[in-house]
C-alpha positions as CSV (number, residue, x, y, z in Angstrom):
1,M,48.2,30.1,-22.7
2,T,49.6,33.1,-20.4
3,V,51.4,35.4,-21.7
4,H,54.4,34.5,-19.2
5,Q,54.3,30.8,-20.5
6,V,55.2,32.5,-24.3
7,Y,57.5,35.5,-23.0
8,E,59.3,33.3,-20.9
9,T,62.7,35.5,-21.5
10,E,62.6,38.9,-20.4
11,V,63.7,39.8,-23.4
12,G,61.3,38.6,-24.9
13,L,59.1,39.9,-22.0
14,R,60.4,43.6,-22.6
15,Q,60.1,43.3,-26.7
16,Y,56.1,42.6,-26.0
17,Q,55.6,45.2,-23.6
18,F,57.4,48.2,-25.3
19,Q,55.4,47.4,-28.6
20,R,52.5,47.5,-26.6
21,L,53.2,50.5,-25.1
22,N,54.2,52.4,-28.1
23,E,50.6,51.4,-30.1
24,L,48.9,52.9,-26.8
25,L,51.4,56.3,-26.7
26,V,50.9,56.9,-30.6
27,F,47.1,56.6,-30.0
28,I,46.8,58.6,-26.8
29,S,49.2,61.2,-28.3
30,N,46.5,61.9,-31.0
31,F,43.2,61.6,-29.0
32,N,43.8,61.7,-25.1
33,E,43.8,65.6,-24.6
34,F,45.3,65.0,-21.1
35,Y,48.4,62.9,-22.2
36,K,48.4,64.8,-25.7
37,E,49.6,68.2,-23.6
38,K,51.7,65.8,-21.6
39,L,53.5,64.1,-23.7
40,Q,54.9,67.0,-26.3
41,G,58.3,66.4,-27.2
42,A,58.0,62.9,-26.2
43,H,60.5,60.9,-28.7
44,L,59.0,57.5,-30.0
45,P,59.2,54.8,-30.4
46,I,60.8,53.8,-26.5
47,K,62.9,51.1,-26.5
48,D,63.7,50.2,-23.1
49,F,63.7,51.4,-19.4
50,E,65.8,54.6,-19.9
51,D,63.9,55.7,-22.6
52,L,61.0,55.2,-20.8
53,K,62.6,57.1,-17.8
54,R,62.6,60.6,-20.2
55,L,58.4,60.2,-19.9
56,P,57.0,62.6,-17.5
57,F,55.3,60.8,-14.3
58,T,51.5,61.1,-13.8
59,T,50.0,61.6,-10.1
60,K,46.6,61.4,-8.5
61,K,46.7,65.4,-7.5
62,E,47.4,66.5,-11.0
63,L,44.3,64.4,-12.4
64,A,42.3,65.5,-9.4
65,Q,43.6,69.1,-10.0
66,D,42.3,67.9,-14.3
67,Q,38.8,67.3,-12.8
68,I,38.3,70.6,-11.6
69,D,39.8,72.3,-14.5
70,Y,38.3,70.6,-16.5
71,A,35.1,69.1,-14.9
72,P,33.4,66.9,-14.2
73,L,35.5,64.4,-15.7
74,G,38.4,65.8,-16.8
75,R,40.7,65.4,-20.1
76,N,42.3,61.9,-19.5
77,H,39.3,60.3,-21.7
78,S,40.3,59.2,-24.9
79,Y,36.8,58.8,-26.2
80,S,33.9,61.2,-26.5
81,E,31.5,60.3,-23.4
82,E,29.4,58.5,-25.3
83,S,31.6,56.0,-25.6
84,Y,31.8,55.2,-22.4
85,I,29.8,52.1,-20.4
86,R,30.9,51.8,-17.0
87,Y,31.2,54.9,-14.2
88,H,33.7,54.4,-11.2
89,Q,34.7,56.1,-8.5
90,T,37.8,56.2,-6.3
91,S,37.6,55.7,-2.5
92,G,38.7,59.4,-1.3
93,T,40.9,57.8,1.5
94,T,43.9,59.7,0.2
95,G,41.9,63.0,-1.1
96,R,39.7,64.2,-3.4
97,P,37.5,60.7,-5.4
98,L,38.8,60.5,-8.9
99,K,35.9,59.7,-11.6
100,V,37.0,57.3,-13.9
101,L,35.2,56.1,-17.1
102,D,35.7,52.6,-19.1
103,T,34.8,51.3,-22.3
104,Q,33.5,48.5,-23.4
105,Q,37.1,47.4,-24.8
106,S,38.5,48.7,-21.6
107,W,36.0,46.6,-19.2
108,D,36.8,43.9,-21.1
109,W,40.6,44.4,-20.6
110,W,39.7,44.8,-17.3
111,A,37.6,41.3,-16.7
112,S,41.0,39.7,-18.5
113,C,43.3,41.4,-16.0
114,W,40.4,39.8,-12.6
115,T,40.5,36.7,-14.2
116,E,44.3,36.0,-13.8
117,V,44.0,37.0,-10.8
118,I,41.3,34.2,-10.2
119,K,42.8,31.3,-12.1
120,S,46.3,32.3,-9.7
121,S,44.2,31.2,-6.6
122,G,43.5,27.8,-8.0
123,V,39.8,28.8,-9.5
124,T,38.0,27.2,-12.0
125,K,34.8,27.4,-13.6
126,S,33.1,24.7,-11.0
127,D,33.2,27.0,-7.9
128,S,30.8,29.2,-6.9
129,C,31.9,32.9,-6.0
130,Y,30.6,34.5,-3.1
131,L,31.3,38.7,-3.3
132,A,31.0,40.4,-0.1
133,F,30.4,44.0,-0.7
134,S,28.2,46.8,-1.4
135,F,28.0,47.8,-5.4
136,G,28.5,51.2,-5.2
137,P,30.6,53.5,-7.3
138,F,33.9,52.1,-5.9
139,I,35.4,49.6,-8.0
140,G,35.8,47.4,-5.4
141,F,34.8,43.3,-6.9
142,W,33.1,44.9,-9.8
143,A,35.6,43.7,-12.2
144,A,36.2,40.4,-10.7
145,H,32.5,39.6,-11.1
146,E,33.4,40.5,-14.7
147,G,36.7,37.9,-14.5
148,I,34.2,34.9,-12.8
149,R,31.9,35.3,-15.5
150,K,34.6,35.4,-18.0
151,L,36.1,32.3,-16.4
152,G,32.7,30.4,-16.5
153,A,32.5,30.3,-12.3
154,L,29.0,30.7,-10.7
155,A,28.9,34.6,-9.7
156,I,26.7,35.3,-6.3
157,P,26.7,38.8,-5.5
158,G,26.0,40.1,-1.4
159,G,25.0,43.3,-2.0
160,S,22.5,45.1,0.2
161,M,22.8,42.5,2.8
162,S,24.1,42.4,6.4
163,S,26.9,40.3,7.6
164,E,24.5,37.9,8.7
165,E,22.7,37.7,5.6
166,R,25.5,37.0,3.9
167,L,26.8,34.8,6.0
168,K,23.7,32.5,5.7
169,S,24.0,33.4,2.0
170,M,27.0,31.8,1.2
171,L,26.7,29.2,3.6
172,G,23.0,28.0,1.9
173,N,24.2,28.6,-1.2
174,N,27.5,26.1,-0.7
175,A,30.0,29.1,-2.0
176,T,33.3,27.6,-2.6
177,V,34.9,30.9,-2.6
178,L,35.0,34.6,-0.9
179,L,35.7,37.9,-2.3
180,C,36.5,40.5,0.5
181,T,38.9,42.9,2.1
182,P,40.7,40.8,4.6
183,S,39.1,43.0,7.4
184,Y,35.7,42.0,6.6
185,A,36.7,38.6,6.3
186,L,37.9,39.1,10.0
187,H,34.4,40.7,10.8
188,L,32.4,38.4,9.2
189,A,34.4,35.5,11.3
190,E,33.3,37.2,14.3
191,V,29.8,37.5,13.4
192,A,29.6,34.2,12.5
193,E,30.9,33.1,15.6
194,K,28.4,35.2,17.4
195,L,25.8,33.2,15.2
196,G,27.2,30.1,16.2
197,L,28.1,29.6,12.3
198,D,30.4,26.6,11.3
199,I,32.2,28.5,8.5
200,K,35.8,26.4,9.7
201,N,34.0,23.6,7.7
202,S,31.5,25.0,5.5
203,K,32.2,24.8,1.8
204,I,34.5,28.1,1.5
205,R,37.9,27.0,0.5
206,T,39.4,30.1,-1.3
207,I,39.5,33.9,0.0
208,I,40.6,36.5,-2.6
209,T,41.3,39.6,-0.7
210,A,41.7,43.4,-2.4
211,G,41.7,46.4,-0.7
212,E,44.3,46.7,2.0
213,P,47.6,45.7,2.5
214,G,46.6,42.7,5.3
215,G,46.3,40.1,3.0
216,S,50.1,39.6,2.4
217,V,50.6,40.2,6.0
218,P,51.1,36.7,7.2
219,S,50.0,36.8,10.5
220,T,46.6,39.0,9.5
221,R,46.2,35.9,6.5
222,A,47.2,32.6,9.3
223,Q,44.2,34.5,11.1
224,I,41.9,34.8,8.4
225,E,43.0,30.9,7.3
226,N,42.8,29.5,10.5
227,L,39.4,31.3,11.5
228,W,37.6,30.0,8.2
229,G,39.8,26.7,7.3
230,A,40.3,27.9,3.8
231,K,44.0,29.0,1.8
232,L,43.7,33.0,1.2
233,Y,45.3,34.4,-1.7
234,D,46.1,38.8,-2.2
235,H,45.4,41.3,-4.9
236,I,46.4,44.2,-5.3
237,G,44.8,47.1,-8.3
238,M,43.3,50.6,-8.4
239,T,40.7,52.2,-9.9
240,E,42.9,54.7,-12.1
241,M,45.0,51.6,-13.0
242,G,43.4,48.2,-13.3
243,A,43.8,45.1,-11.2
244,Y,47.8,45.0,-11.7
245,G,49.0,41.7,-9.3
246,Y,47.8,39.1,-7.6
247,S,49.5,36.1,-5.1
248,C,50.3,32.6,-5.7
249,K,50.6,29.6,-4.5
250,E,53.5,30.5,-2.5
251,Q,52.4,33.1,-0.8
252,K,55.4,35.3,0.2
253,G,54.1,38.5,-2.1
254,I,52.6,39.5,-4.9
255,H,52.9,39.2,-9.1
256,V,52.7,41.9,-10.9
257,N,51.0,41.3,-14.3
258,E,53.9,42.2,-16.6
259,S,51.5,41.5,-20.2
260,E,49.6,44.3,-19.0
261,F,51.2,46.6,-16.8
262,I,55.0,47.7,-17.1
263,M,56.2,48.2,-13.6
264,E,58.9,50.2,-12.1
265,V,60.0,50.9,-8.4
266,I,61.3,54.7,-7.8
267,N,63.2,56.7,-4.8
268,P,60.7,59.1,-3.8
269,E,62.7,61.8,-3.5
270,T,65.4,61.4,-6.2
271,L,62.7,59.8,-8.8
272,E,65.8,57.5,-10.1
273,H,65.2,54.0,-10.2
274,V,66.3,51.7,-6.9
275,Q,68.2,49.2,-6.6
276,P,67.7,45.3,-5.8
277,G,66.9,44.6,-2.3
278,E,65.6,48.2,-1.9
279,Q,62.2,50.1,-0.7
280,G,60.7,52.1,-3.1
281,E,57.6,53.7,-4.3
282,L,56.0,51.3,-7.5
283,V,55.0,52.7,-10.6
284,L,53.2,51.8,-13.1
285,T,52.1,52.0,-16.6
286,N,49.2,50.0,-17.9
287,L,49.2,48.7,-21.7
288,G,45.5,47.7,-22.6
289,R,43.2,50.6,-20.7
290,F,43.1,52.6,-24.4
291,G,39.8,54.4,-23.0
292,Y,41.2,55.7,-19.8
293,P,45.1,55.4,-19.9
294,M,48.1,55.6,-16.7
295,I,51.8,56.7,-18.1
296,R,54.1,56.1,-15.4
297,Y,51.6,56.9,-13.1
298,R,53.0,57.0,-9.2
299,T,51.0,54.7,-7.2
300,G,51.4,55.9,-3.6
301,D,52.5,52.0,-2.9
302,A,55.7,51.5,-1.1
303,V,57.1,48.1,-2.2
304,I,60.5,46.3,-2.1
305,Y,62.1,45.8,-5.1
306,Q,63.6,42.5,-6.5
307,K,65.1,40.7,-9.2
308,E,64.8,36.9,-8.1
309,E,61.8,35.0,-9.4
310,C,59.3,33.3,-7.3
311,S,60.0,29.6,-6.5
312,C,56.4,29.2,-7.9
313,G,57.6,29.0,-11.6
314,N,55.6,32.4,-12.5
315,H,58.3,34.7,-14.4
316,Y,56.3,38.0,-13.5
317,Q,58.2,40.6,-11.6
318,F,57.5,39.6,-7.8
319,L,57.1,41.9,-4.8
320,P,58.2,40.3,-1.5
321,G,55.5,41.1,1.3
322,G,52.8,42.3,-1.6
323,I,52.5,45.7,-0.5
324,V,54.9,47.3,2.1
325,G,52.5,50.2,3.0
326,R,51.5,53.6,1.7
327,T,54.1,56.3,1.4
328,D,51.7,58.9,2.6
329,D,50.8,56.3,5.9
330,M,54.6,56.4,6.8
331,V,54.9,58.6,10.2
332,V,58.1,58.9,12.2
333,I,57.7,58.6,15.7
334,R,60.6,59.2,18.0
335,G,62.9,58.3,14.9
336,V,61.4,55.1,14.2
337,N,59.7,54.8,10.5
338,I,56.0,53.2,11.0
339,Y,53.6,51.7,8.7
340,P,50.1,50.6,9.9
341,S,50.8,47.3,8.1
342,S,54.1,46.8,10.5
343,I,51.3,47.5,13.5
344,E,48.9,45.2,12.1
345,A,51.3,42.5,11.4
346,V,52.2,42.4,14.9
347,V,48.7,43.0,16.3
348,R,47.6,40.2,14.1
349,E,50.0,37.5,16.0
350,L,47.7,37.7,19.2
351,S,44.2,36.0,17.8
352,E,42.2,36.7,21.0
353,I,42.5,40.7,19.5
354,K,38.7,41.3,17.7
355,E,39.8,44.8,16.4
356,F,42.4,47.5,16.8
357,R,43.1,50.9,16.1
358,I,45.8,53.5,15.8
359,I,46.2,56.4,17.3
360,Y,49.0,59.4,16.3
361,Y,49.1,62.4,18.8
362,T,51.2,65.0,20.2
363,E,52.7,64.9,23.9
364,H,55.7,67.5,25.4
365,E,55.7,68.7,21.3
366,M,57.0,65.0,20.2
367,H,54.9,63.2,18.0
368,Q,53.5,59.7,20.0
369,I,51.6,56.8,18.8
370,K,49.0,54.3,21.0
371,L,46.7,51.6,20.0
372,Q,42.9,50.7,21.2
373,I,42.4,47.0,21.3
374,E,39.3,44.6,21.5
375,G,40.1,42.1,23.4
376,P,41.0,40.7,27.1
377,K,43.0,42.8,29.1
378,E,45.9,40.5,29.7
379,V,47.0,40.6,25.9
380,A,47.5,44.0,26.2
381,S,51.3,43.7,28.2
382,T,51.7,41.0,25.8
383,L,51.0,43.1,22.5
384,S,52.9,45.6,24.2
385,T,56.2,43.6,24.8
386,L,55.6,42.1,21.0
387,L,55.2,45.9,19.6
388,R,58.5,46.9,21.8
389,E,60.3,43.5,20.3
390,R,59.0,43.9,16.4
391,I,59.1,47.8,16.2
392,G,61.4,49.1,18.3
393,L,59.5,51.3,19.9
394,R,57.3,51.5,23.1
395,I,53.9,51.8,22.3
396,E,51.0,52.5,25.1
397,V,48.1,50.0,24.1
398,Q,44.7,50.7,25.8
399,Q,42.0,48.0,26.6
400,V,38.6,49.2,25.3
401,E,34.9,47.0,25.6
402,E,34.3,44.5,22.7
403,G,32.0,46.3,20.1
404,T,33.6,49.8,20.9
405,L,35.4,50.2,17.5
406,P,34.4,50.2,13.7
407,R,34.1,47.6,11.8
408,F,34.9,47.3,8.2
409,E,33.1,46.2,4.8
410,M,35.4,48.0,2.7
411,K,38.8,49.4,3.2
412,A,39.6,50.2,6.7
413,K,40.1,53.4,8.5
414,R,42.0,52.3,11.2
415,V,43.9,55.2,11.8
416,I,43.2,58.7,13.8
417,D,45.5,61.2,13.2
418,Q,45.6,63.7,16.3
419,R,49.2,65.3,15.7
420,D,50.1,68.9,15.7
421,S,51.1,69.7,12.2
422,S,53.3,72.6,13.1
423,I,55.6,70.4,15.4
């Protein structure tokens, strides 16, 4: 029985969360040098969100600086170094990579969080799960592997393989579940088409994505599901935070695993909680990772705060549409706020487009945007019209030769910023 079945009332869940939070705060106030300093003067116990708001935020910038000042690992490790058994490193897409260690207890906690992700996708111990990613220091699907093991399903690793080799391996081993990034699911389908492999009628019935917003973008999800003949479920997590969210059978957004995380959504400028229906920055506190805790961590992810529960019956907090984008990814072009995920949502409506790239640049002292796409020439005009209708902005669309744009196994990097920063 899961926690969200036990604590079916919000009052019961909040009591459970704050009890665990206080246990964590007492522990790290004594044994974690980073938080011992940050939490000086904090009044315990924390009874509700008003009390929680008095605790300081944690940011990636200060964690990175702490690892410079106290090289190489920083002070946000509650135990001696010999107590840790796992090393991870963030991707570094938003700055200096963070080095993160986990104890056996914390790694078991990671596995439990990922088991919830897997079970929410309908995966059982009878499934064979193919992990299509390279097993490097980025946590990627390492914890997914542990969750699969904990569930009792078969895990088939696809590290150190080409895309062709991975396709043949998953098909040859009758894998029923594919785990990868949304971009890589699309790329694998592209490779399969060139090789004449029939993935739509394969044993793959479930795809679990992570690493990018695409899995919660309806048009991207629909394109992947059509190419694979499978149902796609999204997952969100962070190396420094944990596997905190997953989609459900309704596929309309993301549930935050509130048995293991406390969620807040703030206005990034005022730092106050937003109202229902408003967009803000997601702030999370993990409750079970004593070896590497995160208290009120500003994730940088933009989400919409909603009080209404999802119709699937899960009582946990629901984020409609999942991650809207990164707060640091938003740009203003000719007065219009733009997220790369908003562009992708339009691009993926056109299945003829194999790959795309966003370019920001400056012209006549104004910031501009253009798109490069791989696809038939005639689709460029159609896309330009759709972008003007959906985004409210005239965007130049350039058709480039097939194979010109890069493909991605892990987090896609489709944005090139050539803007003049002095403007």
